[in-house]
N, C-alpha and C positions, 0 to 999 in steps of 0.2 A: 504492499499500500503505500510505504513512504517514496518509492520509485514512481507511483502514479501522481503523488503530489508534486514531485521533483518535476516530471513531465509537463504538468499543467503550467507549472511556473516558468518553464523554458519556453513553452509554446505560447505563452501569453506575452506581448509586446509592452504592455502597459499593467498597471495595477489590476489585480483580480480580486475581488473580495472573498472573504472567507465563508460566505453562506453561498455564492456561486460554487466556491469549490467542495463544500460540502453537499449541495445538490449533486453535482456530477459525479460525485464518488460515493454517495449514500451514505455520508458520514455525518457526525454532529460537528458544529462549529469547534466544540472544544477537542473533538479528535483531530481536526485540520489544525488546530492551533499547536497541538502537541507534535504532530508531524514536523510543523514548520521548525520548532524549537529542536528537534532531533537534526533535522539538516543543518541549522545554525551551528550545532555542537560539532557536526562532521565538517564545517567549514565554509559552507555555502553562506554566502553575503545576500541576506534577504532583509529588504527594508520594508516596515509596517508602518503604514498610516492609517489613522482613525478616518473612517469615511471611505477610504480608497481600497484598503486591503493590504495585499503581499505583492512585491516584485522583486524579483531574482536579478541581482546585479551581476553582470558578468565578470568571473574572476576564475582564476585558472587551479582546478581542482583536479587531483589524480586519484582515481578510485575504480572499482568493477562499475559503477553505474557510469562513468564518464567513458569508458573504452567499449568501442562497438565489436572488438575481435573477440569472438566466442570461447577461445581456450587460453584463458587466463588466470594465472595464481598471482595474487597480488597481495603484499602486506607493506604497512605503510613505512616500516625500517627492515632493513635486513643488514647481514654483514655484507653480501655481494649477491646481486642477482645470478651470478656465474655459479657461485658456492651453491646456493639454494637450487639452482636447475641441475646440478650434478648430483645432488641427493636425491631429487624426484627423478631423475633418469635412471639412477641406480636402483629406485624401487619400481620400475617398469612403465614411467610416464610415457605417453605415446608422442610421437614427433609433431611437431608443431606447436607444442606447449610454450605459452610466452611467460616469462616470468618477471615481474614489475614491482617497482618499490618506489616509494616516495623520497627516500633517503639510504644510502647505503653507507655503511662505516668503516668498511675493510676492502673497498675495491681495488682492483689493481690494473694496470695498464700494460703495454709490451715493455718485454725486458725487466719485469718485476717492479716497475714503478707504482706506487700508491696512487689511487684516484679515488675520491670520496665524492659523493654525490651531494649537492648543496641542497638542503631541504626546500620543497616549493620552486626550484628553479632549473635544477636539471632533470634530465630524463635518463634514467639507468634501466636496461632491460635484457633479457637473455632468451634467445630461440633456440629450443631443443630440437636437434636435427638426429636421424638415423639415416645416413646415406649409405648406400649398399657400395661402398669403396674400399680398396685396401688403405691402410693407413698413410702410406706414402703420397696419395693423392689427396688427403684431406686438407693439406694446408691450402690448397687451391681456393678453397671456401673463402677463404678471408679476402681474396681477390675480387669475388663474385659480390661479397658482402660491402665491400668498398664502392662499386659501382652503385649498387642498390641504395645504400644510405645518402650517397652524394646526389643521384637523381631525386631523391626525396626531399632533400633539403633544398635543393636548387629550384623545385616545384613551390615549395612552401615560402621561400623567402624572396626567389627571384635572383638571388646573388650568383655570380659567377665562380662559385666554389670548385675546389681542385683536390686531387687525390695526391696526397705526399706518400710515395711507396712505403711500405705496402698498402697501408688502409688508413691513414689519418686523414681526415676531411679537414682542409685548410683554406684560409682567405688571406691573401697578402702574408703569406708566410706565418700566420697565427692559427693554432689549432681550434676547431669548433667541436671535433669529435673524434672518439677513438674506438676502434674495435679490438676487441680480443678473442681470439677462438680457442677452446681447449678441449680435449678428446679423451675418451677412454677406449682403449684397442689393445686387441691380442696381436700376434705377430702378422697375420694375414686377414684380420677382420676388425672392423671398426665397429664398436658396440654404440657410442654415440658422439654427438659433436655439441659443444654448449658454444652459440655465438652470442658473445656480450657487446653491446652497444651502450656508450656513454656519450650523451649529447648536451652542450651548455647551450641552454635554450634561453632562459631568461636573466642568466647571470648578469649583474651591472657591475660588479667589482671582484678583482681576483687578488688573490695573496701576492705581495712581491715579489715572491720566487718564480712566479709564472705569468705575471701580467704582461710580459713582453711577450710571451709566446702563446698566450691564449686569448680567444674571444668567444663570442656568443652570438645566437641568432637576435637576440634584443640589440646588443652593441652594434650588430653590421645593419639593421634596418631601423632602429629605434622603435620596433612594435613588438609587443608582448603576444606571446604565443601560448594556446592551451595546449600542454603537453600530450594530453590525449590524443589531440588532433595529430600532433607531430608522431606519436607512436604509431597511430593508423595508417598514416601516410607511408612512415618508413616499413612498415609490415606488408604493405601492398606491393611494395618495390622488391621486398625480400623474396616475397613468393614468386613474384615475376622472374625474377634472376635466379633463383634457386632452382625452378623448373626447367630453364634454359641450360643451368649447369648439369644439373641430373641427365639430362639429355646429351649434352656435347661437352661437359666439362668446360675448358676455356677457348676452344675452338672457334666459337662465335662470340667470344667475350672478350679476347684479346685487344683487337682493334679499338673496341669501346672504351676499355681500360687507358689503353695508350692514349686515347683523345683527351682523357680527363687528368693524365699523371704529369704533376708539375714538374717532375725530374727529366722527363723525356726531353732530349736535344739541349739538356743544359749540362754545364760543367758540374761534376759531383766529387765528393770523396767518400769512402766508406770508413766508418768507425768500428774499432774492433782490434782483434789480435794482430791484423795487417791493415796498413791504409792502402787504398787504390783510388788513384786518381785517372778521371778520365771524362767522355761524354755518355750520358746515359741515352740508351737506345731504346728503351720500353721493355716491357716484360715479352717473355717468349710463352709457349703454351703450358709451362709447368709454373708461371707466376712467378718464376726469377727475373730479376732486373740485370738485362745485358748492359755491359759498360766499355766502350770503346778508349782503350789506354792510349796515350800519346804515342806508342809504338806501333798502332795499328792493332794489337790484340783484344780480341773480346773475351772478356771476363764475366762469369756470371756469377750473381750474388744471389743466395737463396736466402737467406735472413740476415737480420742485424740492423744497424742504423746507417742510414745514407743522408748526407746533408748537401745542399747546394754550396756551389762556391760562389761567394760573392763578385769575383773579378771575372768570371766567366771563363776562364783559361783552364788550362790544364793545372 
């Protein structure tokens, strides 16, 4: 019933009286008032004016009522959506389950870096996948996910975002989204893959240690976004590109990815045990980044950190 009260408020463009709501729902006005108070406790901004009734003020609420995707596991706070998704996967959860939270306290990104979701401003979610692929091919999923989330955020914001290999979504060098894939597998069999996504949606201030390298959809456009809508759009594109990936892996996605890759045709250097300088040529069908070094050799980078060189030279 509380969802029915919420839907009436959403559909009403102006104030709606408690009496009208009571008649529509066959409730007493007191019962309507109680449901309104429950919605307020759940974070909904509802204005009450004597003689006019109730009006829902548009605000960003993330919960099961706001998400249209059917297979959702939601909690207000989690250690990380990836951790919870892996727990559910080990208990037999089906492919397609999406784990979402309003805040995560122990999130992590690539290379073991910490990533905590800012309550009410970031979007943290994980998608459980069970691809029938050998483990050595699973890493390609991160390339597919980069394309999917990029196109979703371009649709939402209209901003020319790009991918920094392998899967960071960036604008003018600043990161707006990170993607982390984790899997459970045996020697020749993949049990499950968890695709974790963290998007800076309405963040307005970043800590000093990352403010020079991070940005958000709000900072880019000056607009506030409903995270539930961002989630629905991202899931739409993930499904689209996952279906393509399962059919042909990266065969039909390589050129799409390369058209979005900020590293392509740029001078780059790798960070790690050894340093490689060269011009990035884009990815191959394995998802690895190919780099042409100064002596003309083509070097393949399968993982690690790659940065753009500011001077544009070798």
